[in-house]
Backbone as a printed PyTorch tensor [residue, N CA C, xyz], in Angstrom:
tensor([[[-23.9300,   9.4470,  28.9150],
         [-22.9120,  10.3630,  28.4690],
         [-23.1330,  10.7090,  27.0010]],

        [[-22.8290,  11.9500,  26.6610],
         [-22.9270,  12.4140,  25.2790],
         [-21.5560,  12.8640,  24.8070]],

        [[-21.3890,  12.9110,  23.5040],
         [-20.1030,  13.3160,  22.9450],
         [-19.7520,  14.7580,  23.3310]],

        [[-20.7490,  15.5790,  23.5530],
         [-20.5070,  16.9770,  23.9300],
         [-19.9560,  17.1050,  25.3600]],

        [[-20.0330,  16.0380,  26.1560],
         [-19.4970,  16.0430,  27.5230],
         [-17.9790,  15.8600,  27.5590]],

        [[-17.3890,  15.5070,  26.4280],
         [-15.9590,  15.1920,  26.3390],
         [-15.2160,  16.3550,  25.6850]],

        [[-14.0030,  16.6260,  26.1450],
         [-13.1470,  17.6200,  25.5010],
         [-12.6260,  17.0180,  24.1930]],

        [[-13.2210,  17.3980,  23.0900],
         [-12.9060,  16.8300,  21.7760],
         [-11.4300,  17.0070,  21.4250]],

        [[-10.8160,  18.0910,  21.8780],
         [ -9.4100,  18.3510,  21.5560],
         [ -8.4660,  17.3240,  22.1720]],

        [[ -8.9100,  16.5920,  23.1730],
         [ -8.0830,  15.5790,  23.8290],
         [ -8.3290,  14.1700,  23.2910]],

        [[ -9.2140,  14.0460,  22.3100],
         [ -9.5410,  12.7370,  21.7380],
         [ -8.5740,  12.4340,  20.5910]],

        [[ -7.8990,  11.2840,  20.6540],
         [ -6.9990,  10.8730,  19.5760],
         [ -7.7620,  10.2710,  18.4120]],

        [[ -8.7360,   9.4220,  18.7320],
         [ -9.5620,   8.8360,  17.6790],
         [-10.9100,   8.4160,  18.2380]],

        [[-11.8440,   8.2480,  17.3320],
         [-13.1880,   7.7840,  17.6690],
         [-13.4520,   6.5310,  16.8400]],

        [[-13.9370,   5.4990,  17.5100],
         [-14.1330,   4.2220,  16.8390],
         [-15.4780,   3.6170,  17.2120]],

        [[-16.1960,   3.1320,  16.2240],
         [-17.4850,   2.4870,  16.4640],
         [-17.2630,   1.0030,  16.6960]],

        [[-17.8610,   0.5150,  17.7890],
         [-17.9000,  -0.9170,  18.0870],
         [-19.3210,  -1.2220,  18.5250]],

        [[-20.0180,  -1.9810,  17.7030],
         [-21.4220,  -2.2700,  18.0030],
         [-22.2550,  -1.0120,  17.8850]],

        [[-23.0330,  -0.7100,  18.9010],
         [-23.8960,   0.4670,  18.8980],
         [-23.2850,   1.6380,  19.6550]],

        [[-21.9900,   1.5600,  19.9270],
         [-21.3360,   2.5950,  20.7280],
         [-20.1600,   3.2200,  19.9790]],

        [[-19.9220,   4.4860,  20.2750],
         [-18.7690,   5.2150,  19.7700],
         [-17.7940,   5.3240,  20.9380]],

        [[-16.5920,   4.8180,  20.7590],
         [-15.5600,   4.8790,  21.7930],
         [-14.5980,   6.0080,  21.4480]],

        [[-14.3550,   6.8820,  22.4070],
         [-13.4650,   8.0210,  22.2240],
         [-12.1960,   7.7630,  23.0190]],

        [[-11.0850,   7.5530,  22.3410],
         [ -9.7980,   7.2810,  22.9850],
         [ -9.1240,   8.6050,  23.3110]],

        [[ -8.8750,   8.8260,  24.5930],
         [ -8.3080,  10.0800,  25.0610],
         [ -6.7830,  10.0780,  24.9660]],

        [[ -6.2220,  11.2390,  24.6900],
         [ -4.7720,  11.3790,  24.5690],
         [ -4.0930,  11.3810,  25.9410]],

        [[ -4.6960,  12.0210,  26.9060],
         [ -4.0530,  12.2400,  28.1990],
         [ -3.9370,  10.9870,  29.0610]],

        [[ -4.7430,  10.0020,  28.7910],
         [ -4.6650,   8.7480,  29.5500],
         [ -5.1640,   7.6200,  28.6560]],

        [[ -5.1950,   6.4460,  29.1680],
         [ -5.6290,   5.3130,  28.3470],
         [ -7.1400,   5.1010,  28.4100]],

        [[ -7.8460,   6.0740,  28.9640],
         [ -9.2920,   5.9420,  29.1480],
         [-10.0310,   6.0850,  27.8270]],

        [[-11.0880,   5.3070,  27.6620],
         [-11.9910,   5.4220,  26.5170],
         [-13.3800,   5.7770,  27.0290]],

        [[-13.9340,   6.8330,  26.4730],
         [-15.3260,   7.1640,  26.7800],
         [-16.2200,   6.3650,  25.8560]],

        [[-17.3070,   5.8840,  26.3790],
         [-18.2640,   5.0750,  25.6260],
         [-19.5420,   5.8890,  25.4910]],

        [[-19.9280,   6.1900,  24.2450],
         [-21.0970,   7.0210,  23.9730],
         [-22.0530,   6.2380,  23.0850]],

        [[-23.3030,   6.2090,  23.4530],
         [-24.2940,   5.5080,  22.6210],
         [-24.7280,   6.4290,  21.4850]],

        [[-24.0310,   6.3020,  20.3800],
         [-24.3080,   7.0740,  19.1690],
         [-23.6080,   6.3850,  18.0110]],

        [[-23.8630,   6.8540,  16.8330],
         [-23.1950,   6.2930,  15.6590],
         [-22.1510,   7.2840,  15.1560]],

        [[-21.2260,   6.7880,  14.3570],
         [-20.2340,   7.6720,  13.7530],
         [-20.9210,   8.6400,  12.7960]],

        [[-21.9540,   8.1730,  12.1320],
         [-22.7010,   9.0160,  11.2060],
         [-23.3050,  10.2260,  11.9290]],

        [[-23.8380,  10.0010,  13.1130],
         [-24.4440,  11.0910,  13.8870],
         [-23.3970,  12.0740,  14.4050]],

        [[-22.1950,  11.6020,  14.6690],
         [-21.1390,  12.4340,  15.2560],
         [-20.1640,  12.9710,  14.2130]],

        [[-20.3000,  12.5530,  12.9800],
         [-19.3410,  12.8770,  11.9260],
         [-19.0920,  14.3840,  11.7860]],

        [[-20.1260,  15.1690,  11.6820],
         [-19.9830,  16.6090,  11.4690],
         [-19.2600,  17.2800,  12.6280]],

        [[-19.6370,  16.9460,  13.8450],
         [-18.9830,  17.5230,  15.0150],
         [-17.5010,  17.1770,  15.0400]],

        [[-17.1760,  15.9270,  14.7820],
         [-15.7780,  15.5080,  14.7820],
         [-15.0080,  16.1590,  13.6340]],

        [[-15.6040,  16.2000,  12.4630],
         [-14.9370,  16.8000,  11.3020],
         [-14.6350,  18.2850,  11.5450]],

        [[-15.5480,  18.9920,  12.1690],
         [-15.3390,  20.4130,  12.4600],
         [-14.2140,  20.6180,  13.4790]],

        [[-13.8480,  19.5710,  14.1900],
         [-12.8000,  19.6560,  15.2020],
         [-11.5060,  18.9790,  14.7640]],

        [[-11.3030,  18.8270,  13.4660],
         [-10.0240,  18.3450,  12.9450],
         [ -9.8940,  16.8530,  12.7580]],

        [[-10.9970,  16.1320,  12.7770],
         [-10.9600,  14.6860,  12.5680],
         [-11.1990,  14.3690,  11.0990]],

        [[-10.6670,  13.2440,  10.6640],
         [-10.9220,  12.7650,   9.3160],
         [-11.2370,  11.2730,   9.3730]],

        [[-11.9560,  10.8150,   8.3930],
         [-12.3680,   9.4150,   8.3330],
         [-11.1820,   8.5450,   7.9200]],

        [[-10.8220,   7.5810,   8.7550],
         [ -9.7290,   6.6560,   8.4460],
         [-10.2590,   5.4120,   7.7370]],

        [[-11.4140,   4.9620,   8.1570],
         [-12.1270,   3.8630,   7.5100],
         [-13.5980,   3.9920,   7.8940]],

        [[-14.4110,   3.0310,   7.5670],
         [-15.8450,   3.2000,   7.7820],
         [-16.2660,   3.2260,   9.2530]],

        [[-15.3520,   2.8580,  10.1550],
         [-15.7360,   2.8450,  11.5680],
         [-14.8210,   3.6730,  12.4720]],

        [[-13.8710,   4.3960,  11.8960],
         [-12.9080,   5.1430,  12.7080],
         [-12.6280,   6.5230,  12.1300]],

        [[-12.6070,   7.5190,  13.0240],
         [-12.1630,   8.8630,  12.6600],
         [-10.9680,   9.1940,  13.5400]],

        [[ -9.9370,   9.8110,  12.9480],
         [ -8.7370,  10.1470,  13.6930],
         [ -8.5640,  11.6590,  13.7670]],

        [[ -7.9790,  12.1040,  14.8690],
         [ -7.7160,  13.5210,  15.0800],
         [ -6.3950,  13.8500,  14.3860]],

        [[ -6.4480,  14.6680,  13.3490],
         [ -5.2740,  14.9480,  12.5360],
         [ -4.1650,  15.6670,  13.2880]],

        [[ -4.4930,  16.3640,  14.3590],
         [ -3.4270,  17.0850,  15.0570],
         [ -2.4960,  16.1510,  15.8210]],

        [[ -2.8550,  14.8880,  15.9560],
         [ -1.9830,  13.9240,  16.6290],
         [ -1.2640,  12.9960,  15.6500]],

        [[ -1.3890,  13.2530,  14.3600],
         [ -0.7140,  12.4400,  13.3510],
         [  0.6870,  12.9950,  13.1230]],

        [[  1.6760,  12.1150,  13.2090],
         [  3.0710,  12.4800,  12.9470],
         [  3.6560,  11.4720,  11.9690]],

        [[  4.5670,  11.9160,  11.1830],
         [  5.3280,  11.0440,  10.2860],
         [  4.4670,  10.2940,   9.2740]],

        [[  3.4100,  10.8810,   8.8270],
         [  2.5620,  10.2040,   7.8390],
         [  3.2700,  10.1060,   6.4900]],

        [[  4.0970,  11.0700,   6.1730],
         [  4.8410,  11.0290,   4.9180],
         [  5.7560,   9.8130,   4.8820]],

        [[  6.4490,   9.5370,   5.9600],
         [  7.3330,   8.3710,   6.0200],
         [  6.5220,   7.0910,   5.8530]],

        [[  5.3860,   7.0170,   6.5020],
         [  4.5250,   5.8470,   6.3750],
         [  4.0620,   5.6660,   4.9370]],

        [[  3.6510,   6.7330,   4.2890],
         [  3.1940,   6.6510,   2.8980],
         [  4.3210,   6.1980,   1.9710]],

        [[  5.5250,   6.6930,   2.2140],
         [  6.6710,   6.2850,   1.3870],
         [  6.9590,   4.8050,   1.5760]],

        [[  6.9190,   4.3260,   2.8170],
         [  7.1620,   2.9080,   3.0780],
         [  6.1140,   2.0290,   2.4060]],

        [[  4.8700,   2.4200,   2.4750],
         [  3.7990,   1.6610,   1.8230],
         [  4.0150,   1.6440,   0.3120]],

        [[  4.3920,   2.7820,  -0.2480],
         [  4.6340,   2.8790,  -1.6840],
         [  5.7820,   1.9770,  -2.1060]],

        [[  6.8620,   1.9530,  -1.3210],
         [  8.0120,   1.0990,  -1.6310],
         [  7.6180,  -0.3620,  -1.5610]],

        [[  6.8640,  -0.7420,  -0.5610],
         [  6.4230,  -2.1360,  -0.4380],
         [  5.5710,  -2.5330,  -1.6360]],

        [[  4.7140,  -1.6580,  -2.0800],
         [  3.8740,  -1.9420,  -3.2480],
         [  4.7340,  -2.0930,  -4.4950]],

        [[  5.7350,  -1.2430,  -4.6550],
         [  6.6180,  -1.3290,  -5.8170],
         [  7.4230,  -2.6220,  -5.8220]],

        [[  7.8510,  -3.0690,  -4.6490],
         [  8.6530,  -4.2840,  -4.5490],
         [  7.8350,  -5.5140,  -4.9400]],

        [[  6.5810,  -5.5210,  -4.5730],
         [  5.7220,  -6.6730,  -4.9010],
         [  5.4950,  -6.6770,  -6.3770]]])
């Protein structure tokens, strides 16, 4: 299987585990397993609305909700410490 075989718009996130890229689908709990690296797939994913969350995960920004609330909570926790 290749990443081009998957409907990228239905992918919530892509995560590297070992030598495989796992694509978590929005419509079901299924994960596609593709033998590739995040580096090789980065441009394709970025062009389709994904952003790098950390060194091994890219998330589809169109499925992100309430990020402002999360950022405020993190900021408050940091201030309290």
